[in-house]
Steps between C-alpha positions, in 0.01 A plus 500: 500500500610852429526772754164653610409827339611824671169678562531872437311798626535816288455838664443768239320447169617783288634514142819301553318234704242471225747468220793315656496417869175301521580295184852427638365384835246283318740358245812432709576126556362377833319829552140603540332841531256441783389844623509866406442821693384837375332782684187488289334162563324482162829565315679243710235242423513574128879475499485169686249361256704596194824359638366182655545590863255335738484785752483880496527755784435868538729507804858379440530406864240221446715361224809507727311311772379232270660172610476356147726773358865395494660803335402861431587720211486870599413716191373817666637859506840520662376670817315176589777254428657486847178471698353228277824307466566497876142395577519215248840377634374519855199290389738230378488580126787523254504842323598625160465874500496739204779753450620722644500298819374782719507875553808505721804300614348475845182338361711252300695409811178428691379281212824299505484463876137369472616242242783389725270466802234307302744272315312578177643607159502859401566607140481825303357498147790655319421279201765648271757320721396186317506637152717276277670818368594605856629143564713532182647828634594315819667224299697739287630689800572176690698347214707820467422533131432878550792559729440718806169679517541872426152645451149353512248749375126426504224729363126454548263763370121462502265791443255500789242771559190341652185688593385512862259212451752273328551172694877564512475867602620396851847473351515882498404530868822489701344358817375196304779444257809647672618673183465530123643283218813410698288343773258343254714341222843638573520258789499209250811644339669566830455133586679409178783736579548357849470138368765554229744733678458427873430735791499871425780692675362850416164628371431842349183611325322784340118512504309744287157608381597603153150477349249435773580782730221465753543135578578376854757262352777541244432435131869444423789361702859398439690293761879448494634206698867421562594140555827322598540439128316732259239772500125464446257758373123460497294770334121481503225735380123542480554814282678378193281449196735231362489179694829333605582160656873472439800341671859581396786320680854617423795298612875534464502231228155518345142627526139380482213706368135423554273744323175366651545292817147362475592351161835357606709547183869555587780644288838392642813692387850364568839527321399180316200681339131559556236230542130502580308270732133466586388428857131594514312494830202278580170604337369564849777704663386401848492128431871415573506689834183321611629161378825556693322601816276189488812289454678682788216412737501137374873463528532698825748746348518874458319647199697661215430851631503499877385754758869594542524580129184713521645680804816576309298673230314697757822621657598648163151644455521664842832660406352621168207663672689635801 
């Protein structure tokens, strides 16, 4: 007989949960989406029906208390991550929480302490960590084909100007999101930097409102990180009309260029010439991180992106927003 299904409770039924998280929880091997929670009961029930979940709740606390739920995926606004994650861990559930891990370093530390006390797994859904293209960058650095890392530059631009009634308008309210595009999707790129280059020794940043002057949060930010070996720069923007999703890694003996990270096509330049490789991500970007977490629970190991990794990103974020 195979291992019993990991029974999931999903807190938060927004756009990403609809498109990627719920299907990933449902489709992962030895995994089952059992229950969902959303503040409006009728919407929770409709979401549960469409995604094959047997239970729905208007109060997330009821989901956390459910003895049939083994693991909880937290997919709510960032301000709620710490409270919901800690409550779920204290109730004996494993937790996979959306990025960024929390609003502050202190909240992340409390989440990690709760996981340690409960003996349950805690993971953070930095799904780009498991992109085949990012794995390939690790391999190229590890083999020394690029020499010593010199500069890793990442750009992510996404025009974002929601109206006040838009379901993602909360991202522009600092108390709920913690910041603008650097907090929202820049954190994904910071996780890549830290994964490839190690702990940051120095962090400097410039935050600006170059287009949306009245926003509570920045619309553009550039962060400069110094590592033991190499420099990293992450630039993000909600203001640019042109979209960007690029990674450029320059080493002392070669370089790698990814024009669109979500497509995974690499151009590798060394003294021996230029070659191209294709390492596309999974069709459901969340599927590998969910699959890994289910396997981590089964195998009693740490997930690919641990609470400690999420905390490291939040330390950099806190320095950026200081």
